[in-house]
C-alpha positions in Angstrom: 6.9 -30.2 -4.6 6.7 -32.2 -7.8 3.6 -34.0 -9.0 3.2 -36.6 -11.7 1.3 -35.2 -14.7 1.5 -38.5 -16.6 3.5 -41.7 -16.7 7.0 -41.0 -15.4 6.6 -37.2 -16.1 6.9 -34.9 -13.2 6.0 -31.2 -13.0 6.7 -28.8 -10.2 3.9 -26.7 -8.7 4.4 -23.0 -9.1 2.6 -20.0 -7.6 1.3 -16.6 -8.7 0.3 -13.6 -6.8 -3.4 -14.5 -6.5 -2.5 -17.8 -4.8 -0.7 -16.5 -1.8 -1.1 -14.1 1.1 1.2 -12.5 3.7 0.8 -13.4 7.4 1.4 -10.7 10.1 3.8 -11.6 12.9 4.3 -10.4 16.5 5.3 -6.8 15.7 3.7 -3.8 14.0 5.4 -0.6 13.0 4.1 2.9 12.3 4.0 3.0 8.5 5.5 6.5 8.5 8.7 5.0 10.1 9.4 2.2 7.6 12.0 2.6 4.9 10.9 1.6 1.3 14.1 2.8 -0.4 16.3 0.5 -2.4 19.5 0.6 -4.4 20.1 -0.6 -7.9 23.8 -0.7 -8.9 24.6 2.1 -6.5 21.7 4.2 -7.7 19.5 5.1 -4.7 15.7 5.1 -5.2 13.4 6.6 -2.6 10.6 4.2 -3.7 11.4 0.7 -5.2 9.4 1.1 -8.3 10.7 1.1 -11.9 8.6 2.0 -14.9 8.9 -0.5 -17.7 10.6 0.4 -21.0 7.4 0.5 -23.1 6.5 3.2 -25.6 3.0 3.5 -24.1 4.5 4.2 -20.7 7.7 6.1 -20.8 8.9 9.1 -22.7 11.2 11.9 -21.6 8.5 13.9 -19.7 7.3 10.7 -17.9 10.9 9.7 -17.0 11.5 13.1 -15.4 8.3 13.0 -13.3 9.0 9.4 -12.3 12.4 10.4 -11.0 10.9 13.4 -9.2 8.6 10.9 -7.4 11.5 8.8 -6.2 11.5 6.0 -8.7 13.1 5.5 -12.1 11.6 5.1 -15.6 13.4 3.1 -18.3 13.3 4.5 -21.8 13.2 2.1 -24.7 16.2 2.8 -26.9 14.5 1.0 -29.8 11.1 2.5 -29.7 9.4 5.5 -31.2 11.3 7.9 -29.0 14.6 7.0 -30.8 13.2 6.3 -34.3 11.3 9.6 -34.7 12.3 13.1 -34.0 8.6 14.0 -33.3 7.3 10.8 -31.6 4.0 12.5 -30.5 2.7 12.3 -34.0 3.4 8.6 -34.3 1.9 7.9 -30.9 -1.3 9.6 -32.0 -1.6 7.2 -34.9 -1.0 4.2 -32.6 -3.6 5.3 -30.1 -6.3 6.1 -32.7 -5.8 2.9 -34.8 -8.5 0.3 -34.9 -7.9 -2.9 -32.9 -7.7 -5.1 -36.0 -5.2 -2.7 -37.6 -2.9 -1.8 -34.8 -0.5 -4.7 -35.0 0.2 -4.1 -38.7 0.6 -0.4 -38.0 3.1 -1.0 -35.3 5.1 -3.3 -37.5 5.3 -0.6 -40.1 6.1 2.2 -37.6 9.0 0.2 -36.1 10.6 -0.4 -39.5 12.0 3.2 -39.2 15.7 2.9 -38.4 16.9 3.8 -34.9 18.8 7.1 -34.8 21.8 7.0 -32.4 21.8 10.7 -32.0 18.2 10.5 -30.7 19.3 7.9 -28.2 21.9 10.3 -26.8 19.5 13.2 -27.0 16.7 11.6 -25.0 19.2 10.6 -22.2 20.6 14.1 -22.2 17.1 15.6 -22.0 16.3 13.5 -18.9 19.7 14.3 -17.3 19.4 18.0 -18.0 16.4 18.1 -15.7 18.4 16.5 -12.8 16.5 13.2 -13.1 17.8 9.6 -13.0 18.2 8.4 -16.6 17.8 4.7 -17.5 17.6 3.2 -20.9 17.1 -0.3 -22.3 18.4 -2.3 -25.3 18.0 -5.8 -26.7 21.1 -8.0 -26.4 22.3 -7.7 -30.0 22.6 -3.9 -29.7 23.7 -3.8 -26.1 27.4 -3.4 -26.7 27.0 -0.4 -29.0 24.1 1.2 -27.1 25.8 0.8 -23.7 28.6 3.0 -24.9 26.2 5.6 -26.3 24.4 5.6 -22.9 27.7 5.9 -21.0 28.8 8.9 -23.1 25.4 10.6 -22.7 25.5 10.3 -19.0 22.9 7.6 -18.3 22.7 6.2 -14.7 21.4 2.7 -15.5 21.6 0.5 -18.6 19.1 -2.4 -19.1 19.6 -5.3 -21.4 16.3 -7.0 -22.0 14.8 -9.8 -24.1 11.9 -12.2 -23.5 14.3 -14.9 -22.3 18.0 -14.0 -21.7 20.7 -16.6 -21.0 24.5 -16.4 -20.7 24.9 -19.4 -23.0 23.4 -18.8 -26.5 24.0 -21.0 -29.4 23.8 -19.9 -33.0 25.6 -20.7 -36.3 24.3 -17.4 -37.8 25.9 -14.8 -35.5 28.2 -14.4 -32.6 26.5 -14.5 -29.2 26.5 -11.5 -26.9 29.2 -11.5 -24.3 27.5 -10.0 -21.2 30.6 -10.3 -19.1 32.5 -8.2 -21.6 29.9 -5.5 -21.6 29.7 -5.3 -17.8 33.5 -5.3 -17.5 33.9 -2.7 -20.2 31.7 -0.2 -18.4 34.0 -0.5 -15.4 31.3 0.3 -12.9 30.7 3.7 -14.6 27.3 2.5 -15.8 25.5 -0.3 -13.8 24.0 -3.0 -16.1 20.7 -4.7 -15.4 20.1 -7.9 -17.4 16.9 -9.9 -18.0 14.6 -11.6 -18.2 14.9 -14.9 -16.4 12.7 -17.1 -14.1 14.9 -19.9 -12.8 17.6 -20.3 -10.2 20.3 -21.5 -12.6 19.6 -18.8 -15.2 19.6 -16.0 -12.5 22.9 -17.3 -11.0 24.6 -17.4 -14.4 23.5 -13.8 -15.2 24.8 -12.6 -11.8 28.2 -14.1 -12.6 28.5 -11.8 -15.6 28.9 -8.8 -13.4 25.3 -7.5 -13.7 24.2 -5.1 -11.0 20.7 -6.4 -11.1 18.6 -9.0 -12.9 15.0 -8.9 -14.1 12.6 -11.7 -13.2 9.5 -12.5 -15.3 8.5 -14.1 -18.6 5.1 -13.3 -20.0 3.1 -12.0 -17.0 2.6 -8.4 -18.3 -0.9 -7.1 -19.0 0.0 -6.5 -22.7 2.2 -9.5 -23.2 1.0 -12.6 -25.1 4.2 -14.7 -24.8 2.5 -17.2 -22.5 -0.2 -17.7 -25.1 2.0 -17.6 -28.2 5.0 -19.6 -26.9 3.4 -21.4 -24.0 6.2 -20.6 -21.6 6.6 -18.8 -18.3 6.7 -19.3 -14.6 4.3 -17.7 -12.2 5.9 -14.6 -10.6 5.9 -15.7 -6.9 7.8 -18.9 -7.6 10.1 -17.2 -10.2 11.0 -14.5 -7.7 11.6 -16.9 -4.8 13.8 -19.1 -7.0 15.9 -16.2 -8.3 16.1 -14.6 -4.8 17.6 -17.9 -3.6 20.2 -17.6 -6.4 20.9 -14.0 -5.3 21.4 -15.0 -1.7 23.7 -17.9 -2.6 25.8 -15.6 -4.9 26.1 -13.0 -2.2 27.3 -15.6 0.3 29.8 -16.9 -2.2 31.2 -13.6 -3.5 30.2 -10.9 -1.1 28.6 -9.0 -4.0 24.9 -8.2 -3.8 23.0 -8.3 -7.1 19.5 -6.7 -6.9 16.4 -8.6 -8.0 13.7 -6.8 -9.9 10.3 -8.6 -10.3 9.1 -7.5 -13.8 5.4 -7.7 -14.7 2.2 -9.3 -13.5 1.4 -6.9 -10.7 -2.1 -5.4 -10.9 -2.5 -4.0 -7.5 -0.4 -2.7 -4.6 -1.1 -6.0 -2.9 0.7 -7.8 -5.7 3.6 -5.5 -5.3 3.8 -6.2 -1.6 3.8 -10.0 -2.4 6.6 -9.5 -4.8 8.8 -8.0 -2.1 7.9 -10.8 0.3 8.9 -13.2 -2.4 12.4 -11.7 -2.4 12.4 -8.7 -4.8 14.5 -5.6 -4.2 12.4 -3.6 -6.6 9.5 -4.0 -9.0 9.1 -3.1 -12.6 5.5 -2.0 -13.6 4.0 -1.2 -17.0 0.2 -1.2 -17.2 -0.3 0.3 -13.7 1.8 3.4 -14.6 0.3 3.6 -18.2 -2.8 4.8 -16.4 -1.1 8.1 -15.5 -1.9 11.4 -17.1 1.8 11.8 -18.0 2.1 8.5 -19.9 2.5 8.9 -23.7 0.0 6.1 -24.5 -2.9 8.3 -23.3 -4.7 5.3 -21.7 -3.3 2.7 -24.1 -0.6 0.2 -23.3 1.1 -2.2 -25.7 3.7 -5.0 -25.4 7.4 -4.6 -26.3 7.3 -7.6 -28.7 4.1 -6.5 -30.4 5.8 -4.8 -33.4 7.9 -8.0 -34.1 7.7 -8.6 -37.9 8.1 -12.3 -37.5 6.0 -13.3 -34.5 4.3 -10.6 -32.5 3.9 -11.4 -28.8 2.0 -8.5 -27.5 -1.3 -6.6 -27.8 -2.6 -3.1 -27.3 -4.8 -2.9 -24.2 -6.9 0.0 -22.9 -6.1 0.7 -19.3 -7.6 4.2 -19.1 -6.2 7.4 -17.6 -7.1 7.5 -14.0 -4.7 9.9 -12.1 -1.5 11.8 -12.1 1.6 9.7 -11.8 2.4 11.2 -8.4 -1.0 10.1 -7.2 -0.5 6.6 -8.5 2.9 6.3 -6.8 2.5 8.4 -3.7 -1.1 9.2 -3.3 -3.5 10.3 -2.2 -5.6 7.6 -3.8 -9.0 8.4 -5.2 -10.0 4.7 -5.8 -10.3 1.8 -3.5 -8.9 -1.0 -5.7 -5.2 -0.8 -4.9 -4.1 0.8 -8.1 -3.1 4.1 -6.6 -0.7 5.2 -3.8 1.4 2.2 -4.4 4.3 3.3 -2.2 1.8 4.2 0.6 0.3 0.8 0.4 3.7 -0.8 0.6 4.5 1.2 3.7 1.2 0.2 5.4 1.8 -3.5 4.5 5.4 -3.3 5.9 4.2 -1.7 9.0 1.5 -4.3 9.6 3.9 -7.1 8.9 6.6 -5.7 11.1 9.2 -5.0 8.4 11.4 -2.0 8.9 12.8 -2.1 5.4 12.7 -3.9 2.1 15.2 -6.6 3.3 13.0 -7.4 6.3 10.0 -7.5 4.0 11.7 -10.3 2.1 11.5 -12.4 5.2 7.8 -12.1 6.2 5.7 -15.3 6.3 3.9 -16.4 3.1 1.0 -18.7 3.1 -0.8 -20.5 0.3 -4.2 -18.9 0.1 -5.9 -19.2 -3.4 -9.2 -17.9 -2.0 -7.8 -14.9 -0.1 -9.2 -12.3 -2.5 -12.7 -13.7 -2.6 -13.2 -14.8 1.0 -16.1 -12.7 2.5 -16.4 -10.5 -0.5 -19.8 -11.6 -1.7 -21.3 -8.1 -1.8 -18.2 -6.6 -3.5 -18.4 -9.3 -6.3 -22.1 -8.9 -6.7 -21.9 -5.1 -7.0 -18.5 -5.1 -8.8 -16.9 -2.9 -6.2 -13.5 -2.9 -4.6 -12.0 -6.4 -4.9 -15.1 -7.6 -6.8 -14.3 -5.6 -10.0 
């Protein structure tokens, strides 16, 4: 529905996670009997959770444990893991830096050239353990790095930028041909492309041959894009719109392109709402940065933070709260929805009568901006549970 925001100027109302709720239907299911698995480009995941390609979240050790838990972690091919042979020393500097110094420090750290042999080495280290290996690249390096990833045995290749479009205009350089990259990999290495937030953009990315697309611009805990650039679409509306493009494309071609909601999910309830909005999987950063295994040691920073021209991220303290396995699979030792994410999804699906992720995409959604505060006077007053 569109509203006039001034004379002859319309704006469409969009919704985020805190403004909706999920309504149970006529059937409930034993949570132990629902199926939360998903498939991304032929790669089967026991839980539909992907760790974001951020240096404070994913390193080789984390990626291996994430895979052992049933999900997948994406390693940043342009971060400290591929610029430095011993990234632990660099990470210690980032973690210990003062708040007013960390942006400049990151800009200096990321000036170090990327070493292609380290890109291959990190993938091989993950694969050697038997884990699923996924790696990301920005568009301008995607053609070269996708070949490195293929040769090293990666399972998934992510092409990510703040806003990604098939049609890119520039008089300075040749635009990236996503169709050429996807076709060149000949189904040996599924490609995930993002990020986008609209029906038309999602549909055009699907037409390149991508196995999945990423949805989300600026909702991440450490991202400042919405403040710096003033752009973005709330994640519920963005996911619903892009899911509509996915369903249209499937009816048109018979090829299913997975949808990954990327960012903005603070609790397991948000994750459940993402699936109800149409997601096939979710990508999380800050929620997993809280794990003992994450290299940020309780700190989390945005991917665009080291940008030398216009930083669009910040370093936030999320703390270290539990093992990665506890955050993903439980048991939870907190009551705020930040642990046992897969368990919460199962319980929600069972309560909503959804046997699997596809059925979860069809549950009833209601507009409920006060759903989190209704009846929670004591929790808010005492800063407990949902009142934190």
